[in-house]
N, C-alpha and C positions, 0 to 999 in steps of 0.2 A: 712924466708919469700921467697916464690917463685916468680920469675919474668916471666911475660907472654912474649913469643917470639913475635916479630913484624911480621905483615903480609907482604907478598911480594907484592910490587906495580906492577900492570899490566902496560905493556908498552902502551903509548898513540898511537892512530892511526896516520897515516901519515897526516900532516897538522894541527894537534891539539897539543896544549901545555900541559904540565903536570901541574895539579893543586893539591893543597893540598886537602886531603879528609876532607869533612865536616860531620856533623851528618847525613845528608840525603844521602850521597854517590852519589852526582850528579856531572857529569863532564860537564863543559861548553866548547863549541868549541871556539877556537881562530883562526882567519884567519892569515895565514902566509903572511907577506909582500912579494910581488913579487920583484924579483931582478931588472926587467926592461922590456920594451916592447919586446914581442916575435914576430919574423918575421913569417907571415903566408905564406902558400904555394901558388904558382901561380894559381893552379886549383880553390882554394877557392875564390880568387880575381875575376876570370873570371865569376864564378857562381853568385857572388853578383852583378856584373855589368849587367848581363842579367836580374836579377830581377828588378833592378832599371829601365831599359828600358821598361819592360812590364808594370810597374806601371805608367810610364809616358803616355804610349799609352792608358791605361784604363781611365786615367784622361781626355785625349783629347776627347775620345768617349763620356764620360759623359757630358762634356761641350757642345759638338755639339748637344746632345739630348735635353738639357735644352733650348738651343737657339731655336731649332725647335718647342718645345712645347710652348714657349712664343709667337712665330709668329702665331701658330695655334689659341691660345687664343685671340690674338688681332684681327685676321680675323673673329672669331666667334662673337666677340662683335660689329664689324662694321656692318652697315646695308647692306642687300644684294644688289648687283649691277648686272645689266643685262650685260651679256657678248655678245659682237658682234664680229663675225669673220671679217677678212679683206675683204672677198667677199661681206659682207653685209647680209649674211644669218644668221638665228637664230642659236644659239649654239645647238649642238647635246646633247640630254638628256643622262645622264649617266644611263646605264642599271644596273639592280639589279645583284649583284654578281660580278660586275667588280670592279677593284681596283681604288681608287681615286689617284689624282696626289700627295697628301701628302704621301700616303703609298709608292708609287714608289720612291719618293725622299728620304724618310727615308731608303729604302732598298739600294739605291745607295750610300748614305752617310755612311752606316754601313756595310762595307765588313767584312767577318769573319777574325779574327786575328789568322793566323797559324793553323786554324782549331779548335782553343780553345775559340774563341769569342762567343758572344751571338748568339744563333740559331734563324733563322727567325721564326715568328709565323706561326703555322699551319692554313690552311684555313679550317674553320668549315663548313661542308656540311649541307644541309637542313635536312638530316636524323638525324645528330648528334646534331642539335640545340634543346635544351630542351624547350625553349619558344615556338618554332614553333610546337612542338609535343603537348604541352598543349593547344594551340589554336585549333589545329586540333581535339583534343579530345573533347573540348567544342563544336565545330561545329558539330561533329558527334553526340554528345548527343542531341544537339538542333534538328538536323534532325530526330533523333529517336522519340523525343517528338512530333514533327509535324506530323510524320507518324502515331503515335498512335492516335492523335486527329482526323486526317482524317479518320482513320479506325473506330473510335467510331461514327463519324458522318454518315458514310456509314451504320453502323449497325442500328443506330436510324432511318435512312431513310428506310431501309429494313423492320424494325419492324413496321413502321408507327407512326402516332401521338398517344399521350396518350388518351385513351378513357375516355370521361367524362360522357356518358350515356350508359345504357345497351340497346343493340339492341334485337329485337325479335329472331334473329338467335342464339345469344349466350344463351338466356334463354331457347331455345329449346334443347341445349346441356346438361342442368342440368337433372339428372335422376329423375324419379318420386319417387324413394325410395333409400336412401343411403345404408342401410343395411337391409336385410330381418330378420324377427324375429327368424327364425331357425338358421341362421348363427350367429346372435348375442348371442343366447343361448349357442351355442357350444363354442364360444370364451370366454364368461363369465365363463362357467364351467371349462375351462382350467386354467384360472387365479384363480378361487375360490378353485379348488382342489390343486393347487400348494401351497396355504397358509393353507390348511388343514393338511399338513404333520407335523410330529413331530418337525422337526428342524425349521419350520417357524411359530410356534405358539407363537411368542413373544408378539404381540399386542392383541391376542385373538379375542373376538367378537367386540372390539372397532375399528377394522380396517375398513376404508372407501374406497369405489371405486369411481372413477371419470372419466368423459369423457374429454379428452384434445383435444381442437379444435385449429388447426393451420390455420391462415389466409393467403390468397394469397397476399392481400394488407393490410398494417396496417391502420386501420380506423382513421379518424380525428373526434374524439369524446371527450366530457368532461369526466374527471375521476369521476366515480360514482359507486354505488353499485346497481346491478340489482337483481331482484327476479324472481324465476321460481316456479310454483306450480306443484307438482308431485302427482300421484295417491296414493302412499303409503308413509308414514312418515318414516324418519330415526331415530326417537326417540322411545325408549322403554317406557313402563309404569312406570318403576322405575326411569327413568331419571328426573332430576329436571328442572323445568321451572320457570323463574322469571317473575312476573307480576308487572310492575310499574304503579301505579294508581294515580289519582288526589286526593289531600287532600279535605276532606269534608269542613273543615274550613280554610280559608285563613289567613295568618299572619306569621310573622317570629318566634315568641315565642309560637306558638300554638302547643299543644301536638299532635303527630301523632298516638298515640295508639288507639283512637276511630275509626279512619279510618282503621287501620290495622284489628281490631276485626270485623268491619262491613263487610269488603270484605272476610275475612276468613269464616265467617258464611254464606255469600251468596254463596261462591264456594262449601261449604259442602252441601247446599240445592240443588244446581244444579248438584252435583255429576260429576264433570269434571274428565275424565279418567286419567289425568296426575298428577304428583306430583308438584303442583303449589305452589310457595311461593310468598307472597305478600310483596312488599316494597313500602310504600308511598313516594311520591316525596320529602316531607319534611325530611324523614329519609335518603333518598339517598343523599341529600345535606349535612346533618350533619355527617353521618358516613363514606361516601365514597368520601370525597372532596380531599384527598391526592392522589398522583400519585400511591403510593404503594397499597393503598386500591382498587383503580380502577383496577389495574392489577390482584389482587386477586379475585375481583368480576368477571372478564372475565372468569377465569378458574373454577370458582365455579359452574356455571350453563351451561347447554347445549344449551338452547334457551332463548332469551329475548323477552318479549312482553310488549308493552306500550300502555296506553290509548291514543287515537288519539287526545284528547283535550290538552295534555301536551307533545306531541311527539317532537315538535320543541325545547322546552326547554331541554328535556332530551338528544336529539342528541348533542346539543352544550355543554352540561355539561359533557357527557361521554368522548368525545374527540377521539384521534387517537388510543387509546388502543383497542377500539371496531371496528373501521373502518379497521385497518390492518388485523385483524383476521376474518373479515367478519361476525361479531356478533352484528351488529347494531340492536336495537330493532325493531320488526315488529309492526307497528301501527294497532290497532284493535278498533272497535267501541264498547264502553261499556255503551251506553246511555240506551238502553232498556234491561231489564232483560231476555227477551225471546231469544235474539240473543247473549248473553254472551258466552254460551257453544259452540255454532256453530262457532263463530268468533275465539275462542281460538283453537278449533280443526283445523280450516282452517289455522291458523298461524303455526301449527305444520307441515303442509304439504309443507310449503314454504321453498325453498332453495335459498341462496344468493350466488352471485359471483361478483368479481370486474371486471368492464369494463375499460380498460386502453387504452392509445394511444401510449405507449412506446414500446410495443412488440407484436409479432403476436400470442402468446400462451395464451389461456384462459382455465381454469380448472373449471368444475362444478361437484360437488358431486351428486351422484344419488342413491347410495346403501351402505348398511353396511354389514359386514360379517355375522351377526346373522340372517339377513333377509332370507326368503325362495327364491329359485332361481326364482320362478314365479313372485314374487313381484319385485325383482331386474330387471328382464328382462322387466317387464311392465314399470318401472320407466325409464329405458334406452331408450326404444322405444318412450315413451312420450317426453323425453328430446330431442331426435333427431328430432322429429316432430316440437317441439317448436323453434329449431334453425333457422327455416325459418324466423320467425318474430323477435325473441329476439336477435339473433346474427347480428352484423352490416354487411350488405351486403347479408345476407341470405346464402342459400346453395351455391350460385355462388362464394362467397368469402371464402369458406372452402377448403383449400388445402389438409388437412389430418385430420383424427380423430383417436385418440389412446385411448385404454382402459388401465387405470393405477391405481395403488394403491396410496393412500395418506398417506405415512409414510416415515420414513427414509430409509427403505429397499424398494425402489421403483421398481416396475416391470411394464413394458409397453408392449402393444401388439397392432399393427396397425389393424384397422378394416375397414378403408376406405381411399382411395387415389384418388384425382381428376385428370382427364386427360384433362381438359379444358386448352386451351392456356392462360397463365397468362396475356398476352398483351391485351386480350379481356375483362378483368375484370377491371372496374373502381375503383378508390379509394372511399370507402364509407364515406360520410360526414353526421354526425349526430349532430343536434342542440339540446342542452339540454334545459330544461324549463327556466333556467336563461338567456341563450342566446336569446331565443325567446322573453322574456320580454324586454331585452335590445334593441333588434332590433325594437320592437314595439314602445318603448319610443323614440328611435332615429328618427324614421319616424314622430312621432307626434311632436317632438320638432323642427325638421327642417321645418315642415309645418307651425308651429306657428311663427317661427322667420324669415320666408322667405328665408331659406337656409343660413342665416348668421352665425348661431351657430350650434354646434353639441355636443352630449354627448358621452364620451368615455365609455369603458367597466367598468372602475373604478369609474364612476359617476362624472368625471370632465367635466365641461362645458367650451368650448373654441371656439374661432372664427375659421371659416372654412378658410383654406388656399386657395388662388386663384393661380393657376399655371401661370407662366410667359409665354412669347412667346416661350422660349426654352423647355417648358414642365416641368420645375423644380420649386419646391416650395422654393423660397428664403426667405420667411418671417419666422422669428423665432416663436417658440411655444409661445402662449399667453394663459396660464392657469390662467386666472384672473377671479374674480367674476364679474358677469354681473350686469348691472344697468338697470333701467327701460327706460332710455333715449335711450339705444342701440336698443331696439326693440319696436317700437310703432306700434300697430295694424293698419291695413288699415280701411277705412271707412266702407267697406262691411264685415269686419271680426268681429264676435261676441266674439272673444277670450278675456279673461280677465287675466292680469298678476297674478301670484300666490301671490304677495305681497299685492295686493289691494282686498278689499271686494266689492262684487256687491252693487250698490246703493240700499238703502231701498225703498221698494215699498210704494206708498201712501196708507194710511189707508182708508179702505172702510167699512162702516157699524159700528154697535156697538154704545155705548154711546159716547158722545163727552167728550174729556179730560177736566178735571177740572184743570185749571192753577191757581197757587197761585198768590198773589199780587206781583207786581214788586217792587224791592228794589230801593228806591230813595236815591241818594247820595247827601248830601248838600254840 
């Protein structure tokens, strides 16, 4: 049996005792007991004494600082006292930037210690002070804003007041003709030939041309759809036209087929030149009541015509899908058979456009790509002539007119630019038929109530606010229902309240009434 030789033990480092090896082979250090106090050298003793002296000096300085801070806090909490000099004169005010007595006392108390003590605080100049630079920047910004306001006021004074009425001198500046027929023909041919090329035949004959009018001043007018009659129609013979007619028999469950057959036979007899499809109003309410069906109906027909007797009901039923696309039905009179064909043909010549108050641009279609050049030019010249009366403000309010295509690949060409000073053009104000009716009712109501009540645009009746001496209406809004006690008519006024009926007139002539026997109650 072989015996393994023992491993040699490594000598322990100086100051460590020898331990027996364990399984982990870790050696723990053991401190060797000192034999006795060792005498230090004289140099080390002197250095330690100097350090103690410095620490004592630092403690004294800190104590003096705390005492001075306490005194300052007590003086700040005390109420201010007037200082009077021995001569009886008022004390001299301390100038800005000069040191106070506290700062000078603290500087005397805290001299530098062998050049290694706390350094005196640096004096911050006006240029280095960040708070002062911020205040100066705010002041500069304020001055700049005031200068800009003053400059704007000067410009307004130089331009003059806003013109409210058109003078004869400014009307004399308007040209007699915006564009000549020859120049309009050349410009139209340029745009027309551009879309006759091979690469631009994307839309074919369905491409439409429009005149884009840019206003000098945005008009104050109600949002509505206007109509313009042109000499030549934009519809072809094969285009479909929808005719909405009144039902022959009224009722919710009445069949609309007799009405449909009646009008189809009548249009065949009259031989109307367009492809007209008849839809009775009862069928319109049944088949096209949903939002999706109304949207399909808009894209199905090129033009919509409606009987004038049911036009109001049809407008409210069709909604915004027709108003957004400018395809609201055109009302025609279908009472007499002799004028049915003429009224439908006149409706085909009408072109609609949206009159808005939100922007200066208005587009009106006047020609199609399939039309001959002579017809397109005639439509364009007629439209330019009608802008005098149809466009808000007339020719004076027209800044520019562009000839453009109505498609995704739009192409625009300017044909007229105004040279009249815009400051001479007033803002056109147009009152719609509803506003005229409301103003008329307001005047009538204020006259009947003696100026005590008024009617708003929404139809709310309220008491008129009386301004105070300051010129302000301090009374709250009183949108309450009126009573008959609030407005009693005068003696000389023949007005009768709407709630009361006029007294019955005494009966004159005729047979005397036969009255029955009176009932006796026992």
